[in-house]
C-alpha positions as CSV (number, residue, x, y, z in Angstrom):
1,M,2.1,22.1,-65.0
2,E,3.0,24.0,-61.9
3,V,4.8,22.0,-59.2
4,V,3.7,22.9,-55.7
5,K,5.9,22.3,-52.7
6,N,4.4,21.9,-49.3
7,I,5.6,24.1,-46.4
8,G,5.4,23.6,-42.7
9,I,5.6,26.6,-40.4
10,I,7.0,26.5,-36.8
11,A,6.5,29.7,-34.9
12,N,7.0,30.7,-31.3
13,D,4.2,33.3,-31.5
14,A,2.1,35.3,-33.9
15,S,4.2,38.4,-34.0
16,G,6.8,37.0,-36.5
17,E,7.4,37.8,-40.1
18,V,5.7,34.6,-41.2
19,F,2.4,36.2,-40.5
20,Q,3.2,39.3,-42.6
21,L,2.9,37.2,-45.7
22,R,-0.2,37.4,-47.9
23,N,-3.5,36.0,-46.5
24,T,-3.4,32.8,-48.4
25,S,-2.3,29.2,-48.1
26,S,-0.6,29.2,-51.5
27,L,2.5,31.3,-52.1
28,N,4.2,31.3,-55.5
29,G,4.3,27.6,-56.0
30,Y,4.3,26.7,-52.3
31,N,1.4,25.4,-50.2
32,V,1.4,26.2,-46.5
33,S,0.4,22.7,-45.4
34,K,0.8,22.6,-41.6
35,V,1.4,25.2,-38.9
36,W,2.5,24.7,-35.3
37,M,2.7,27.6,-32.9
38,K,3.9,27.5,-29.3
39,S,1.4,30.1,-28.3
40,S,-2.3,29.8,-29.1
41,A,-3.2,31.8,-32.2
42,D,-5.5,29.4,-34.0
43,E,-7.7,32.2,-35.3
44,L,-4.8,34.1,-36.8
45,V,-3.5,31.0,-38.5
46,R,-7.0,30.3,-39.9
47,T,-7.2,33.8,-41.2
48,N,-3.7,33.8,-42.8
49,Y,-3.6,30.2,-44.0
50,P,-7.2,29.0,-44.3
51,L,-6.4,25.7,-46.0
52,S,-3.6,24.8,-43.6
53,E,-3.8,22.2,-40.8
54,I,-3.0,23.5,-37.3
55,V,-1.0,20.8,-35.6
56,D,-0.4,20.1,-31.9
57,D,3.3,19.4,-32.1
58,R,6.4,19.9,-34.2
59,Q,6.7,16.2,-34.9
60,S,3.7,16.4,-37.1
61,I,5.6,18.6,-39.5
62,L,8.9,16.6,-39.1
63,N,7.1,13.3,-39.9
64,D,5.1,14.5,-42.8
65,Q,6.9,13.2,-45.9
66,S,5.0,15.7,-48.2
67,I,6.5,18.7,-46.5
68,E,9.7,19.8,-48.3
69,L,10.4,23.2,-46.6
70,V,10.1,24.2,-43.0
71,I,10.0,27.9,-42.0
72,V,11.1,28.5,-38.4
73,S,10.0,31.9,-37.2
74,Q,10.9,33.7,-34.0
75,P,13.5,32.5,-31.4
76,I,12.6,29.0,-30.3
77,T,14.3,27.2,-27.5
78,N,16.7,24.6,-28.9
79,E,16.3,26.1,-32.4
80,L,19.6,24.5,-33.5
81,D,18.4,21.1,-32.4
82,L,15.1,21.7,-34.3
83,V,16.9,22.7,-37.5
84,S,19.2,19.7,-37.2
85,E,16.2,17.3,-36.8
86,M,14.5,18.9,-39.9
87,L,17.6,18.7,-42.0
88,A,18.2,15.0,-40.9
89,A,14.6,14.3,-42.0
90,G,15.5,15.6,-45.5
91,K,13.6,18.9,-45.2
92,Q,14.9,22.3,-46.4
93,V,14.8,24.8,-43.6
94,R,14.5,28.6,-43.6
95,V,14.9,30.5,-40.3
96,I,13.4,34.0,-40.3
C-alpha cells in the first residue's frame, strides 16, 4: 500500500518553480493538499493542482495536522519567520 504525504504550498506569485511541476495534484507519493498565494492566481492553481484547496491565509496550512511538508516558493517577506513557524509546528519545509 502506497503511503501518500500531504503537501502545502506557499508562494509569493505564480512565476515560481512550484508551478513548473506536472499538472496534477499527486506527485510521486505526495498529494498537494492546500495552496496559498500572495497574488491572485486561482485559475493557475486550479489548472496545476485541480484537487487542491486554495486557502486564504498561510495559517490554514500551518494548522492543518494532515500536512507534513510545506513548499515555500519565491521570496516571501519574513521567510525565515515562516520557516521557523512551520518547523515548530512539526512540518518539513522545502524552500525553492
